[in-house]
C-alpha positions as CSV (number, residue, x, y, z in Angstrom):
1,M,-74.9,62.8,-64.2
2,N,-78.1,63.2,-66.2
3,K,-80.9,60.9,-65.1
4,K,-80.9,57.7,-67.2
5,K,-83.4,54.9,-67.7
6,I,-81.4,51.7,-66.8
7,L,-82.2,48.0,-66.8
8,I,-80.1,45.3,-65.2
9,V,-80.5,41.8,-66.7
10,G,-79.5,38.9,-64.5
11,P,-80.5,36.9,-61.5
12,A,-82.5,38.6,-58.7
13,W,-85.0,37.7,-56.1
14,P,-86.6,35.1,-55.7
15,L,-83.4,33.5,-57.0
16,R,-80.7,33.3,-54.4
17,G,-76.9,33.6,-54.3
18,G,-74.1,36.1,-54.9
19,L,-75.2,37.2,-58.4
20,A,-78.7,38.0,-57.2
21,T,-77.4,39.9,-54.2
22,Y,-74.9,41.9,-56.4
23,N,-77.6,42.8,-59.0
24,E,-80.0,44.0,-56.4
25,R,-77.3,46.1,-54.7
26,L,-76.3,47.6,-58.1
27,C,-79.9,48.5,-58.8
28,R,-80.0,50.4,-55.5
29,A,-76.8,52.1,-56.3
30,F,-78.1,53.4,-59.6
31,I,-81.2,54.7,-57.8
32,E,-79.1,56.4,-55.2
33,Q,-77.3,58.2,-58.0
34,G,-80.6,59.6,-59.2
35,H,-81.3,57.2,-62.1
36,E,-84.4,55.1,-62.9
37,C,-83.4,51.4,-62.6
38,E,-85.1,48.0,-62.5
39,I,-84.1,44.4,-63.0
40,V,-85.2,41.7,-65.4
41,S,-84.5,38.2,-64.0
42,F,-85.4,34.7,-64.8
43,S,-88.7,32.8,-64.6
44,L,-86.5,29.7,-65.3
45,Q,-82.8,30.1,-64.7
46,Y,-81.6,26.5,-64.8
47,P,-83.6,23.3,-65.5
48,K,-83.6,21.3,-62.3
49,F,-81.3,18.6,-63.7
50,L,-78.6,21.1,-64.5
51,F,-78.7,22.9,-61.1
52,P,-76.1,21.4,-58.6
53,G,-77.6,22.8,-55.4
54,K,-80.7,22.0,-53.4
55,T,-82.9,24.9,-54.5
56,Q,-82.5,28.0,-56.7
57,L,-85.0,30.0,-54.6
58,S,-84.3,32.3,-51.6
59,D,-86.1,32.3,-48.3
60,D,-85.5,36.0,-47.9
61,P,-88.5,38.3,-48.2
62,K,-89.2,40.1,-51.5
63,P,-87.3,43.4,-51.8
64,T,-89.7,46.4,-51.5
65,D,-87.4,49.1,-52.7
66,I,-86.6,47.9,-56.2
67,T,-88.6,46.5,-59.1
68,I,-87.8,43.0,-60.3
69,H,-89.5,41.3,-63.3
70,S,-88.9,37.5,-63.5
71,I,-89.6,36.9,-67.1
72,I,-86.6,35.2,-68.9
73,N,-86.7,31.5,-69.6
74,S,-83.1,30.5,-70.3
75,I,-84.0,27.5,-72.5
76,N,-87.0,28.7,-74.5
77,P,-86.1,30.7,-77.7
78,F,-89.7,31.8,-78.2
79,N,-89.5,33.5,-74.8
80,W,-86.2,35.2,-75.8
81,F,-87.9,36.9,-78.7
82,L,-91.0,37.9,-76.7
83,V,-88.8,39.4,-73.9
84,G,-86.4,41.1,-76.3
85,N,-89.2,42.8,-78.2
86,K,-90.9,43.9,-75.0
87,L,-87.7,45.4,-73.6
88,K,-86.8,47.0,-77.0
89,N,-90.0,49.1,-76.7
90,K,-89.1,50.3,-73.2
91,Q,-86.4,52.6,-74.8
92,Y,-83.8,52.2,-72.0
93,D,-80.7,54.4,-72.2
94,L,-78.6,51.6,-70.8
95,V,-79.0,47.8,-70.3
96,V,-76.4,46.1,-68.1
97,F,-76.2,42.3,-68.6
98,R,-74.5,40.2,-65.9
99,Y,-72.5,37.5,-67.8
100,W,-71.1,34.6,-65.8
101,M,-71.5,31.4,-67.9
102,S,-71.9,30.5,-71.6
103,F,-75.1,28.6,-70.9
104,M,-76.8,32.0,-70.7
105,A,-75.3,33.3,-73.9
106,P,-78.0,32.3,-76.4
107,A,-80.7,33.8,-74.4
108,F,-78.7,37.0,-73.6
109,G,-77.3,37.4,-77.1
110,T,-80.8,37.2,-78.7
111,I,-82.4,39.5,-76.2
112,A,-79.5,42.0,-76.4
113,R,-79.8,42.1,-80.2
114,L,-83.5,42.8,-80.1
115,I,-83.1,45.5,-77.6
116,K,-80.4,47.3,-79.6
117,A,-82.7,47.3,-82.7
118,N,-84.5,50.3,-81.2
119,G,-81.4,52.4,-82.2
120,K,-81.2,54.0,-78.7
121,T,-80.2,51.5,-76.0
122,K,-76.5,50.8,-75.2
123,I,-75.6,47.3,-74.0
124,I,-72.9,46.9,-71.4
125,T,-72.0,43.6,-69.8
126,I,-70.4,43.0,-66.4
127,T,-68.2,40.0,-67.2
128,D,-67.7,37.8,-64.2
129,N,-66.2,35.1,-66.4
130,I,-65.4,34.8,-70.1
131,I,-63.2,31.7,-69.9
132,P,-65.2,29.4,-67.5
133,H,-63.7,27.5,-64.6
134,E,-65.3,24.3,-65.9
135,Q,-65.2,24.3,-69.7
136,Q,-67.7,22.9,-72.2
137,F,-67.3,22.4,-76.0
138,Y,-69.8,25.2,-76.8
139,D,-68.2,27.9,-74.6
140,N,-66.4,29.9,-77.2
141,A,-69.2,29.9,-79.8
142,F,-71.9,30.9,-77.3
143,T,-69.7,33.5,-75.6
144,Q,-68.8,35.1,-79.0
145,Y,-72.5,35.2,-79.9
146,F,-73.4,37.2,-76.8
147,L,-70.3,39.5,-76.6
148,D,-70.8,40.5,-80.2
149,A,-74.1,42.1,-79.2
150,C,-72.5,44.3,-76.5
151,N,-71.3,47.9,-76.8
152,G,-68.8,47.7,-73.9
153,F,-67.5,45.7,-71.0
154,L,-66.7,46.0,-67.4
155,A,-64.5,43.4,-65.8
156,M,-63.9,42.9,-62.1
157,S,-60.5,41.3,-62.5
158,R,-57.5,42.1,-64.7
159,E,-57.5,38.5,-66.0
160,V,-61.1,38.8,-67.3
161,Y,-60.3,42.3,-68.6
162,G,-57.6,40.6,-70.7
163,H,-60.0,37.9,-71.9
164,V,-62.3,40.5,-73.4
165,D,-59.9,41.0,-76.3
166,L,-59.9,37.3,-77.2
167,F,-63.5,37.9,-78.4
168,C,-64.1,41.6,-78.9
169,K,-61.2,43.9,-79.7
170,G,-61.7,47.6,-80.0
171,K,-64.8,48.0,-77.9
172,P,-64.8,50.1,-74.7
173,K,-63.8,48.2,-71.6
174,K,-62.8,49.0,-68.0
175,Y,-61.5,47.2,-65.0
176,V,-63.2,48.0,-61.8
177,A,-62.7,45.9,-58.6
178,H,-65.7,44.1,-57.2
179,P,-67.5,46.6,-54.8
180,M,-67.7,45.8,-51.1
181,Y,-70.8,43.9,-50.0
182,D,-72.5,46.0,-47.3
183,M,-76.0,44.4,-47.0
184,F,-75.6,41.4,-44.7
185,G,-76.1,43.2,-41.4
186,P,-73.7,44.7,-38.8
187,L,-70.4,43.3,-37.4
188,V,-71.2,41.4,-34.2
189,N,-68.8,41.0,-31.3
190,K,-66.7,37.9,-32.0
191,Q,-67.6,36.0,-28.8
192,E,-71.3,36.8,-29.3
193,A,-71.2,35.5,-32.9
194,K,-69.6,32.3,-31.7
195,K,-72.3,31.9,-29.2
196,Q,-75.0,32.5,-31.8
197,L,-73.5,29.8,-34.0
198,G,-73.2,27.3,-31.2
199,L,-69.4,27.3,-31.4
200,D,-66.9,26.8,-28.6
201,E,-66.0,30.3,-27.5
202,N,-62.5,29.3,-26.4
203,C,-61.5,28.2,-29.9
204,D,-60.1,30.2,-32.9
205,Y,-61.8,29.9,-36.3
206,L,-60.9,30.1,-39.9
207,L,-63.8,30.5,-42.3
208,F,-64.2,28.9,-45.8
209,F,-67.3,30.5,-47.2
210,G,-69.4,30.0,-50.3
211,F,-70.7,27.1,-52.5
212,I,-68.2,24.3,-52.8
213,R,-66.8,23.2,-56.1
214,K,-63.4,21.7,-57.1
215,Y,-61.9,25.0,-58.2
216,K,-62.6,26.6,-54.8
217,G,-59.8,24.5,-53.4
218,L,-61.4,23.1,-50.2
219,S,-59.4,19.9,-50.6
220,L,-56.2,21.9,-50.7
221,L,-57.3,23.8,-47.6
222,L,-58.0,20.5,-45.7
223,N,-54.5,19.2,-46.5
224,S,-53.1,22.5,-45.3
225,F,-55.2,22.6,-42.1
226,V,-54.1,19.2,-40.9
227,L,-50.5,20.5,-40.7
228,L,-51.6,23.0,-38.0
229,Q,-53.2,20.5,-35.7
230,Q,-50.3,20.0,-33.3
231,S,-49.1,23.6,-33.2
232,H,-52.6,25.1,-33.0
233,P,-54.8,22.6,-31.2
234,N,-57.6,25.2,-30.5
235,L,-57.9,26.2,-34.2
236,K,-61.1,25.1,-36.0
237,L,-62.2,25.4,-39.6
238,I,-65.7,26.4,-40.5
239,V,-66.9,25.3,-43.9
240,A,-70.0,27.4,-44.6
241,G,-71.7,26.8,-47.9
242,E,-73.6,24.3,-50.0
243,F,-71.9,21.5,-51.9
244,Y,-72.4,22.1,-55.6
245,E,-70.8,18.7,-56.3
246,N,-70.6,15.3,-54.7
247,S,-69.8,15.8,-51.0
248,E,-68.5,12.3,-50.3
249,P,-64.8,12.9,-51.4
250,Y,-64.5,15.8,-49.0
251,L,-66.2,13.9,-46.1
252,Q,-63.8,11.0,-46.7
253,Q,-60.8,13.3,-46.8
254,I,-61.8,14.9,-43.5
255,K,-62.1,11.4,-42.0
256,N,-58.8,10.2,-43.5
257,L,-57.0,13.2,-42.1
258,G,-58.6,12.8,-38.7
259,L,-60.2,16.2,-38.8
260,E,-63.7,15.2,-37.7
261,N,-63.5,17.2,-34.5
262,S,-61.7,20.2,-36.1
263,V,-63.8,20.9,-39.2
264,I,-67.3,22.3,-38.7
265,L,-69.5,21.7,-41.6
266,R,-72.4,24.1,-42.1
267,T,-73.1,22.9,-45.7
268,D,-76.6,24.1,-46.2
269,F,-77.1,27.4,-48.1
270,I,-76.3,30.2,-45.8
271,P,-79.2,32.8,-45.9
272,N,-78.3,36.5,-46.1
273,N,-79.4,37.2,-42.5
274,E,-76.7,34.7,-41.2
275,V,-73.8,35.7,-43.4
276,G,-72.6,38.5,-41.1
277,I,-72.7,36.1,-38.1
278,Y,-70.3,33.7,-39.7
279,F,-67.8,36.4,-40.7
280,S,-68.1,38.1,-37.3
281,A,-67.1,34.8,-35.6
282,A,-64.0,34.2,-37.8
283,D,-60.4,35.4,-37.3
284,L,-59.3,34.8,-40.8
285,I,-61.2,34.2,-44.1
286,V,-59.4,31.6,-46.3
287,Q,-59.8,31.3,-50.1
288,T,-57.5,28.6,-51.3
289,Y,-58.8,28.6,-54.9
290,I,-57.3,26.5,-57.6
291,T,-58.6,28.9,-60.3
292,A,-60.4,32.2,-59.9
293,T,-61.4,35.5,-61.5
294,Q,-62.8,37.6,-58.7
295,S,-64.7,36.7,-55.5
296,G,-67.5,38.4,-53.6
297,V,-66.3,36.6,-50.5
298,T,-63.3,39.0,-50.4
299,Q,-65.7,41.9,-50.4
300,I,-67.8,40.6,-47.6
301,A,-64.5,40.1,-45.6
302,Y,-63.6,43.8,-46.2
303,Y,-67.0,45.0,-44.9
304,Y,-66.5,43.0,-41.7
305,N,-62.9,44.0,-41.3
306,K,-61.7,40.5,-41.5
307,P,-58.1,39.6,-42.6
308,M,-57.9,37.2,-45.5
309,L,-55.7,34.5,-47.0
310,V,-56.0,34.0,-50.7
311,T,-54.1,32.0,-53.3
312,N,-52.3,33.8,-56.1
313,V,-54.7,33.0,-58.8
314,G,-56.9,35.1,-61.1
315,G,-57.9,38.4,-59.6
316,L,-57.7,37.5,-55.9
317,A,-54.3,38.9,-55.2
318,E,-55.4,42.3,-56.8
319,L,-57.7,42.9,-53.9
320,V,-55.6,41.6,-51.0
321,P,-52.3,43.4,-50.5
322,N,-49.9,40.8,-49.2
323,H,-48.9,41.3,-45.5
324,V,-51.1,44.4,-45.4
325,V,-54.6,43.1,-45.1
326,G,-53.8,39.4,-45.2
327,Y,-51.7,36.9,-47.2
328,V,-51.2,36.0,-50.8
329,V,-49.8,32.5,-51.1
330,E,-49.1,29.9,-53.8
331,R,-51.3,26.8,-54.2
332,N,-49.1,24.9,-51.8
333,E,-50.4,23.3,-48.6
334,Y,-47.2,24.2,-46.7
335,E,-47.3,27.9,-47.7
336,I,-50.9,28.1,-46.7
337,A,-50.2,26.5,-43.3
338,N,-47.2,28.7,-42.7
339,A,-49.2,31.8,-43.4
340,I,-52.0,30.8,-41.1
341,S,-49.5,30.0,-38.4
342,N,-47.8,33.3,-38.9
343,Y,-51.1,35.1,-38.4
344,Y,-51.6,33.7,-35.0
345,E,-48.0,33.6,-33.8
346,Q,-47.3,37.2,-34.8
347,N,-50.7,38.5,-33.6
348,K,-51.4,40.1,-36.9
349,E,-55.2,40.7,-36.4
350,V,-54.9,44.2,-35.0
351,E,-52.5,45.4,-37.7
352,F,-54.3,43.8,-40.6
353,T,-57.7,45.0,-39.4
354,A,-56.5,48.6,-39.2
355,N,-55.1,48.4,-42.7
356,I,-58.5,47.0,-44.0
357,E,-60.3,50.1,-42.7
358,V,-58.1,52.1,-45.1
359,E,-58.0,49.7,-48.1
360,K,-61.8,49.1,-48.2
361,Q,-62.5,52.7,-49.1
362,K,-61.6,51.9,-52.7
363,F,-64.5,49.5,-53.2
364,T,-67.6,51.7,-53.5
365,W,-70.8,51.1,-55.5
366,K,-70.9,54.8,-56.4
367,Y,-67.6,54.4,-58.3
368,L,-68.9,51.3,-60.1
369,T,-72.0,53.0,-61.3
370,E,-70.0,56.0,-62.5
371,Q,-67.6,53.8,-64.5
372,L,-70.5,51.9,-66.1
373,M,-72.0,55.2,-67.2
374,D,-68.6,56.3,-68.5
375,I,-68.4,53.2,-70.7
């Protein structure tokens, strides 16, 4: 490929979370391919009253190998014009927006239009979601405003790929699976990981990972997990991730089901340097989503060679071949419990882990950057 001047627009350090991690890794991938790349992130991503977590900021050190400019204020239209005109003059070949919610559409749509006014820059968006999990009255209008400013689209699930045509028919688009996350440290021996986390080394562990909202299906998982208590008394469930909604219904559910001694709550934000320890300690990664598009959790599991259980929603099943690297089940507590029971009773870990080593070769960052350039 010819060397290009590229900009990524979306969350990055000092903001935290999967979007920031992804954008930083994508920037490194472009640089590895010989391109010039940097990131423009937010000086204000969400007003405090709209952010459901404890803090938007990361405790991780500032990256030293990539350039990040934190200059976008998501709620200040004057800022959008200043930023858009500044970026227009940079004469990028390609600007890649990361679109995950309609709240960002007015800022992104304005900035994208101003950048394109230079007559040179192409605007591509990686569309995490087009139809949101939790809908608002303004979603369609805001999303249309932003997507109209784009030249092409890359979706990481076939469901979102189909949603593009609801707003923008005829523009170039591609489906590319979410690449594998490979930046959270090495796989650790399972017993050593349990020890580091202060877990009982004689127990088996399921892992539910990531921030907690209704659509992630933790409530469904808890109802499934209680069905396993008699047949698998040494099985524990680790819930690792911050509540992004009221925690009380979940805590009450755990109490009502008598799971206080079987569910391990690590519900602070999990920093990057601890992610690998949690995955290393687990036998099976469980994603009992009610709705979904794609999930970065799956791609962390692939990196750590961890079998998965996912519900048959959105794009989750696209990445987890059933009975090859894990299980694809319907949103039914009995199906979920039966699959987990099958995993342990049939000793599936060795078989699934070997298959993961083969399957995960499909999910490279090099392929993603090549497809973005092709668009």
